[in-house]
N, C-alpha and C positions, 0 to 999 in steps of 0.2 A: 052560240059560238062556244066550243071548248077550249081547255088549255091543255096543249100537248106537253108532258113532260119527258125530258129528255132520258134516253138510257144509255148506259155505258158501252154497250153492244153496240148500238148504231152510231158512234159518235166518228167523223171523221176530223182526223187530227191534221193540222197542218203545221208547217214549220216555218218560225219568223227568225230574222237577223234583226237585234238590236245593237247599234253601235255607239259604246260608251266614251268615246273619244270626247274630252272637251265638256261633259255633260256631268251633272252632278251625281254623286252615286246614289242616294236615295231616289232620285227621279228615274234613274236607270231601273233600280230594283222595284220600285211603284210599276213602271210599266211591263217589266217582266211578271210580276206578280200578278197581275191584272190577267195578261194573254195565257199566263199556266193557269189559273181559275178557271178560263173562259168567259171573263165577266163582259167581253165585248161581242159576245155570240147573242142573238135575238133567243135564243132556246136554252139560255143558261139556268141551270138548275143548282141551288145551292148543295144539295146532299149527292150529287153525282160529278164526277170527275169528267168534266166537259172540255177542258184546257187544251191548248195546243203546245207544241215542241217550241223553246227558245233559245236560240244561238247567240251568245253574248259576247260580242268581239271588241277587242281594243279594252280589256278590263284593266290594263296598266295605265292607261291614260284617262280613266274616270276621275274626278276631282272632289275633294272633299272642301265643303264652303266653311267660311268662318276659321275659327281655331281650332278645328276637329282633330287635325293631325296632332298637335301637340296634347289636345287635353281626352281626346276620347281613347279608351282604352278597350281592348277584346279581353274577357277574365273569364279562366275556366278555373273548377276547383274540384279536387279528387276526391274529397270527401274527409280526408284525414287531416289531422291538424298542422297547420302550415302548408296546407296542399293547393294554396291559390297561387296560380300563375296569371302574370299580367303582361300584354303585349300592346305597345303603343299603335295607333293607326298610322305613324309614319313609317314606324317598322314593318308593320304588317302589309302596308301597301307598296314596300318596296320588294319584300321579299315574297309576299304571297297574295298578288292582287285579285288572282280569281277566287280566292277563300272569303277575301273582304266581299265581294259581290254576293258569293253564295250566302253568307251569314247574313245578309241585309233582305235579300231576297227570301231566306227561311224565316225571317222576323216576321214576314209579311204576310206569310201564309198561315193556314190551320195547323194548330198543335194535335193533330190526330193522325190517323191512317190515311185520309184522304190528303192531307197536305204533305204527306212522306211521300205519296203517289205523285203528287203534282211537282214536287222537288226532283225527282228523278229524270225529269223531261226537261231540265235547267243544264245548257252545255255552255259553259264558260271558256273562253280563249284569251290568253293574255294579248296575241298581235292580232294582226288583220287577218290571217289566215285561218281557217276553220278545216274540219275533216267531212264535212255534210254536203258538200255540193252535189252528190247524188240524191238528195231528198229534195233537189230545187226550192230552197228557203228563199220566202219573200223579204224584203226589207221593209221592217215597221218603221213608219214616220212619225 
């Protein structure tokens, strides 16, 4: 019996829809990261990009458990003295909920060219409508 290794050229990518309404942000992001990496497939190979496309809808209705809305911050630094910028997640979820979902998924993917390629297949929408009906996405439960 031989082991078949997946190849990028032969991968068939499917489209999945994840509904974030009423679900914890981290749980939705973990499911999206698993689908983007392809770990749900029996032919999964860690060094090959064998994941699928993921459409996350209702990103504005995702919830943060505990006191994360008040205590969690998104921080960036420009590299210059005094260049730290902080945004509280309460404000981030009100103004840019799609970006919060993208950040959560990005943190769960690899920090290399493979992770960046996988992140390009993530599509996040704040409402229930999305623009990918032509791809016939399946709802992931």
